N, C-alpha and C positions, 0 to 999 in steps of 0.2 A: 181200765180194764179194756182188754181187746174185744172187738166186735164179735169173735167167735165163741166167746164167753158167755153170751147174752143167751137168755132162754128164748126169747122171741125177737125178729127183727122185721121192719117194714120194709119190703122188697118193693121199689118202684121200678117197673118195667115199661116201655115207651112205644107207644102206637106210631104207626106211620106218619100221621100228623105231628107227632113229638108232645102229644099229651101223655102225662104220666099215670100209669094205673097202679096204685099202691095196694099191697097185699100182705097181711101177716103172716110169716112163716117161721118154721123151726130151722136151724142149720146145725151144722157139725163141722169142726175143723177137718182137713185131711192131712196125712202125713207130710205132703210135698208143700204145705203152707198155704194151700187154697182152702174152701170150704164149699160146702153143698147142702143141697136140699132135695128132698123127692117130691114128685107131683105126677099127676096122670097125664100121660102122652097127648092128650087132646085138650089140654086145658088153655086157657087164653095165654099163660105166663109162657108157655112152649112156643106157641105161634108168634107172639111178640119177640122172645128172645133169638128166634131164628131170623126174624126181620132186622132185629137191632140187638146186638150183645151188649151194648152199655146199660147198665142197672146201676140203682143206689141202694143202699142198706142204711137203716137207723134203727136203733133200739127202740122198743115198744112194748105194750102189753098185749095180752092175748087177743084184744079187740082192735089192736092196730093203732092205739093212742101213743103216738110219740113220746118218749120220756123226755122231761123237761132238761133243757141244756145239753141233752145228746148231740152228737156230731154226725153229719151224713158222711158216709164212706161210699167212694165210687168203686166199681168193679167191673170187669169184664165176665159174661156168662157165657157158657157152652151147654148145649143139650147132650145128655149122654144115654144111650138106650141100650137094652139087654144087658149083656155081661159088663159092659163099661160103666152101668149105672150101680152094679153091686158093691163097690167100696163105698160110695155115698150112703147107700141103704144100710150098710153095716155100721158106718159111723153114726147116723141117726138113731139106729137102734141101741147103739152103746150109750149115746148121751140121753135119750129119752126113752129108755126102757120100758117103765111102766105104762106110758101113755100109748106107745106104738103097739103094746100088746092088746091095750084097750081099743084102740081104733081099728086093729086088725078084725075086732068081731063085727064092726060096722061095715067094713069092707065086703066080707062074707054076705051079710044081710042085704046090702046094696047089689051085688052081684046076681042075687036071687030074683031082682026085680027089673034089671036093665042090663042089656048086653053092654059090657064095657071093654075096651081094649085094654087086655092084661100086660101089654109090652111093659117090662120094667123101664122106668124113666126117672131120671135125676138131673138137676141142674149143677154144674161144677163152676164156682166163681173164683176168679183171680183178683185179689183186692189190689186197687191202686194206691200207691204211696202217698 
């Protein structure tokens, strides 16, 4: 099964020291063969990807526990902002429609209690062969 068909993937980004930082994410395939996910513009993932675009992906469960026997896929990531992020957002909503509607309510509540940067942000990844 292609990695883009998985529901959850463990994304590993890398600090300047080279230390990996794993995070469970949802992704969606994009028409050009790449894939992507959405995130907050001020997240650690965005900062680390801007410093080092090399990432790895591995199938996992919602808690980030790697699926036994799964293979690590290497990719190159780029940060997309504003209009550039909309294609990724739309792909995520198509693939994960029920959960994205449910989580949108949480976003509204969270914005009531803290000032958040509302800049649309997504990460696009090109998988390495």
